N, C-alpha and C positions, 0 to 999 in steps of 0.2 A: 300652388299658386300663391304669390305673395303680392304685396302692395301694388295696387294699380293695374294689375294684370286683368285682362278680360279673356275668357276662354269659352269656346263653344263646345259643349259636350255633344258629340255627334249622335244621331239616332242610327246606330250601327248594329242593332240587334243584341248587344251585350247588356248585362246588368252592372250597376255600379254601387259602391258604398262611398258616400261622401262624408268626410270628417270636416265639419266647419268649426274652425278654431277662432274663438273670440272670447269675450268676457266669460260667457257661459258656452262651453263646447257642446256641439250636438252631432249626432250621427244621423244621416238620412239613407234609407235603402231605396234604390231606384231599380224597378224592373225595366226591361226594354221599353223604350218609349218612341212614339211616332215623330214628334217634333224635336229638333235640336234644343238643348238646354243652355242658356247663357249664364255663365257664372262670372261675377265681378268681385275682385278682392279690393280691399282698401287697407288703411293703416290698422283697423281693428279686426278685420276678417281675413283669414287665410284658409284655403281649401286644400285638403289632401284627397286625392281621387284614387280609388281602388277599382280597377276594371275586373270584372268577374265573368265567369261563364254565364250564359243567358239565364239558366235556371237557378243559379246559386242563391240570389236574393229571395226568390220564391220559396226555395227549400228552408232558408233561415226563418222566414216568416211562418211557414207551415209547422215547422218544428219548434217554433217559439224560442229560437236561439238568439240571444241578444249580446252584442259586444258590451262588456261592462265598463271598460275604461274608455276615456275619451282623449287619451294622449297618444299621439301618432305611433311612437315605438311600442306602446302597450297594445294597441290595436293590431299592429303587424304580428306581435308575439301571440296574441290570442287567435288570429287567423291561422297561425302555424301550429296550434295545439291539436291534440288528438281529436278533441270534440268537433272541431271544424273540419279536420281532414277526414272524418268519418262520414261526411256528406259526399257519398260517391255518385258518379254518374248512373243514370237509369236509361230505360228505353226511350224516354222523352229526350234525353240528351243526344241519343243517336239520331232522332228526327231532326233536332236542331242543327247538329253537325252537318247532317245531309243538306239541310236548307242553307246553312252558311256557305257551303262550298259549291252549291249548284249555281249555274249561271242561267238556268231556265226553270220555269215553273214545274212543279210536280204535284199531283193531287194527293189528298189524304188517303184515298183508296189505293193509289199506287204505292204509297209508303207502307200501308198496312200489309199489302200483298208481299212487297219486298222483304219486310221484316217479320212476316207471318204473325201479324197482330190480328186478334179477333176482338179486341177491346174497343167497343163503341164509345167508351168514355175518354178516349185519347184526346179528342179535341177540347172536351171540358177540362181535363187535367192540364192541358197546355194553357188554356185561358186562365185557370186558377194559378198556375205556377209563374207564368211570365206576364200575365195581364193582357194578352192579346190573343185573338183567334188565330187559327192556322193561316187563313187567307191574309189577315192583317200582317201577321209576322212575315210571311213569305213576301208580300208586297213591299214591306219595309226593307228587307234584305235585297230584293231585286232592284229597288230604287236607289239603294245606298252604294251600289257598285259603279 
């Protein structure tokens, strides 16, 4: 986004990395969010938006992996590095993919049965990784379609 543009980042269930380019560049990690986010650029501020799978930002934060450079090309180079590519999908990603492509609600119990999960901490892990409970996330996805 460049000078004078206004963009609404949708609450679509994905996570985002925002590079805010101004006098002092900054990076913001956004887990999936409920309300749309309004971004406004001006002569001094340009945004670069990187859309990630829903769990990606949570994994970065949990593993304390930080993007070191604040220049757009360097950020893309870092995201392509082995360190970042090593963050592989987990069972939680299967749950989220299932929710992303479902047009109707599914219960956590149904999901556990389908994927043969016995982990009672699955909802807690979901909350920790993406910042929303199972029901909040599912509701967000059902309302965004």
